[in-house]
N, C-alpha and C positions, 0 to 999 in steps of 0.2 A: 503493500499499500504506500511505500514512500516514507519521506522524513517526518511528515506530521501524521503519526499513528496513535489514535487513542484506543483502537481495537488491533490486538494481534491478529495476523492474515488469517488463521483458522476461526478465530473467535468470531468475527463477523458472519462468516458462513453458518456457524451453529446458530448465532441469534436470529438470523434470517429464516433459516429451516424451522425455528421453533414458532415463528409469529403464527397466531390463530385466531379466528373470530371468538369474542366472548358474547354470550347473552346479556341481556339489560341486568337481569338478577345478579349477575357475577361480576358486574363494575365494581371495582374496589376489592375485590377477592384478592387472596395472597398470591395467587397465579397470574391474575390480571396486573397486580402492582408489579410483579417481575417482568411481565411484558412491557409495562409501562417504562420501566428501567431501561430495559433492553433497547426499546424504540428510541429513547432519549440519546443512548449510546450512539445508535445506527445515524440518528439524525445529526448529531456533533460530528461524526466520521465523514458523512456524506456532505456537509458543509465544508470541514477541512479538505477533503479532496478537491470539491469543485473550486475552492478558494485557491489552491495550490496548483490548480490545472494539472493534475497528475494522474487523469484518468478517473473513471468513476466506479470503482469495485462493487460499492453499495448497491448502486444502481443495476449494475450486472447481476448482482446476486438475488435481488428483487425480481428481475425479470428471469433470470435461470430457473429460480424455483417458484416461479408463478405465484409470489405474493403480493402483486399490486392490487389484483381484487380483495385479498384479505385486508390490506389497509383501507381500501374504500368501504368495504363492509364494517370494520371498525369505526371509521371516521363517522359513518352513518349511524352507527349503533350508539355512539357516545351522543351525537346529536340529539336523538330519539331520548336518551336518557337526560339531557338537558332539557329538553322541552317537556317530558311526562314527569320524572322522577323529583328532579331537584325544585321544581315550583311546589310540589306538594311537600316536601322536606321544609321548604321555607315557610309554609302555611301551617305546619304543626305547632300549635303552641306549647305541648309538653316536650317538643324535641329542641333540647338545648345542650349541644355537644360541648364538652369543655376544649376539645380539639377538632376543629374544622379541616384541618389539613388533609386528610383523606378525601373529604368532598371536594377540595380545592383540586387534588390530583387529577380526578376523574373530569372536572371542569379543563383542567389544562392539556387532558389527553388528546382533545380534539386539536388544539394548537400545535402539539407535538406532531400529531399525524400529518396536517395539512401542511406544515413547514417541511418534513420529510418529502411528502409529495411534491411541492413546489420545487425543491431542490432536485429531484430525479424526473421531472415531469417534463424536461426540455429534450428528450430523446423519442424518436418515432417507435423505438422498439418499446418503450415504456407505455406509449399510448396503446400500442398494439397489444401489449401482454395485459391489458386492464380488461380486455375482451368485454364482454356485456355490462360490466360494471362501469364503464365510461360514461353509459347512459345516465346511471344514477349520480356518478360525478358531476355531470352536466347538471342534472337537477339539483344537486347539493349548491353547486356555484350558483345557481339561478336564484336558489332561496337565499343566500348569502348577500348576493349583489341586490336584491329586493329589499334587504333589510338595511343596507348601506344607503340606498335611495330614501327608505323610510326615514332614517335617522338623519340625514341631511336636511329632510324637512322639518326637524325637531330642532336642529341646531348641534351643537356641538357634544360630545359623548359626555356622560355624567362626570362631575367633579366631585373632588373629595368634600365630605360634610363634616358634622360633628363627630367629635371624638367620643361622644357617648352611645355610638350605635353598638347593637349586639354584634356578636361574632358572625351570626347568619345574616344580618343585615350588610354587615362589612363584606362578606362572601357574595352576596347578591352583588353588589356594588363592582367588586372584582370581576364577577362572572360578566357584567354589563360591559365593560372596559375590554375585557379579552374577546367578548363576541365581535366588538367593533373591529379589532386586530385581526381577528380569524376571517371577517369579512373581506378586509382588504389583502389578505393572504389569498383569498378564492377569486379575488379580481386578477391576480398575475397567474393563477393557475390555469 
């Protein structure tokens, strides 16, 4: 992989081979957390490779092992979790977690996946390897661009407010800011 290595040569292959889709109920589980960590490593290595213009082994591994559709499925699954599960958690009056970091990790997962896809999607082979999920990805990007247009009508993204917010309110604010950044990434995808 060259001078800028975050992952050892065989390690990236093992991480890519291990990528799989998770169901909504498994978001935040131990296996899911491990995959999120692995995706972060792959994402960082892909960025290092692209920045150093030294070939793109992560992109090649994702294509070779047919994992682009898996990434698209995961992207859409976490989007669904954010739309269906996260709002319910925020409305529960008796849900007051002491640590919101696990929930934040699920919210951040979408940003990690779209960043990795943005890094590797500049190649024809990647687009072709997406197979039928490319249509799902186009729909996803359309939803995010629609969100951007809607936000532009409302003004700037939400700003920081009172320091007396609950942890869940803070998490909601972070999710809104992250959603704006994800929508911008979808614009470039």
